[in-house]
C-alpha positions as CSV (number, residue, x, y, z in Angstrom):
1,M,74.7,133.6,100.1
2,Y,72.1,130.8,100.9
3,R,70.7,131.2,97.4
4,L,74.1,130.4,95.9
5,F,74.4,127.1,98.0
6,L,70.8,126.2,97.1
7,I,71.5,126.7,93.4
8,A,74.7,124.8,93.5
9,G,73.0,121.9,95.3
10,L,70.2,121.8,92.8
11,L,72.7,121.8,89.9
12,M,74.5,118.9,91.4
13,L,71.3,116.9,91.8
14,F,70.3,117.7,88.2
15,Y,73.8,116.6,87.0
16,F,73.5,113.2,88.8
17,F,70.0,112.6,87.6
18,L,71.1,113.3,84.0
19,R,74.1,111.1,84.3
20,R,72.1,108.2,85.7
21,A,69.5,108.6,82.9
22,F,72.2,108.4,80.2
23,Q,73.7,105.3,81.8
24,K,70.3,103.6,81.7
25,I,69.8,104.6,78.1
26,K,73.2,103.1,77.2
27,Q,72.4,99.9,78.9
28,E,69.0,99.6,77.3
29,T,70.3,100.2,73.8
30,G,72.7,97.3,74.2
31,L,75.9,99.3,74.1
32,F,76.9,97.6,77.4
33,T,76.4,94.0,78.6
34,H,76.9,94.4,82.3
35,Q,75.5,96.6,84.9
36,E,78.9,98.0,85.5
37,G,79.2,99.0,81.9
38,Q,81.9,96.6,80.9
39,T,81.8,95.0,77.5
40,L,82.4,91.3,77.4
41,G,85.7,91.8,75.6
42,N,87.1,93.9,78.5
43,Q,85.9,91.5,81.2
44,M,88.8,90.2,83.4
45,V,89.2,86.4,84.0
46,Q,91.5,84.6,86.3
47,D,93.9,82.0,85.2
48,P,93.3,78.9,87.4
49,V,97.0,77.9,87.4
50,C,99.0,81.1,88.1
51,R,96.0,83.1,89.4
52,V,96.8,86.1,87.1
53,F,93.9,88.2,85.9
54,I,93.8,88.9,82.2
55,P,91.4,90.4,79.7
56,R,89.0,87.8,78.4
57,E,89.7,88.7,74.8
58,N,93.4,88.1,75.2
59,A,93.1,84.8,77.2
60,V,93.8,81.3,75.8
61,R,90.5,79.5,75.9
62,E,90.3,75.8,76.4
63,E,87.3,73.5,76.9
64,I,88.2,70.7,79.3
65,G,85.7,68.2,80.6
66,G,82.8,70.2,79.2
67,Q,83.8,73.4,81.0
68,T,85.5,76.4,79.5
69,Y,88.7,77.7,81.2
70,F,90.7,80.8,80.4
71,F,94.5,80.9,80.7
72,C,97.2,83.5,80.4
73,S,99.3,81.3,78.2
74,R,99.5,78.0,76.4
75,G,101.9,76.8,79.0
76,C,99.4,77.3,81.8
77,A,96.7,75.5,79.8
78,T,99.1,72.5,79.4
79,T,100.0,72.5,83.1
80,F,96.3,72.6,84.0
81,Q,95.6,69.6,81.7
82,K,98.5,67.6,83.2
83,R,97.3,68.3,86.7
84,L,93.8,67.0,85.8
85,S,95.1,63.9,84.1
86,T,97.1,62.8,87.2
């Protein structure tokens, strides 16, 4: 019975080592850009006006005052610019 537990434990360790090795290989080959494994297109950004999180690839991108901001809609971008100008 103890042999069964020992073999199961060793198999679990082997599985986790293999999984970690494959994750490192993926990161080193450039398939991922983050340590978490998220690509830049799937990164979530927060709208500074309504505080909603949206995917970076779907966000409205505006450069205001030399800084890049991401918005959920054109309306939020306009609202943000109005707030800055007053």
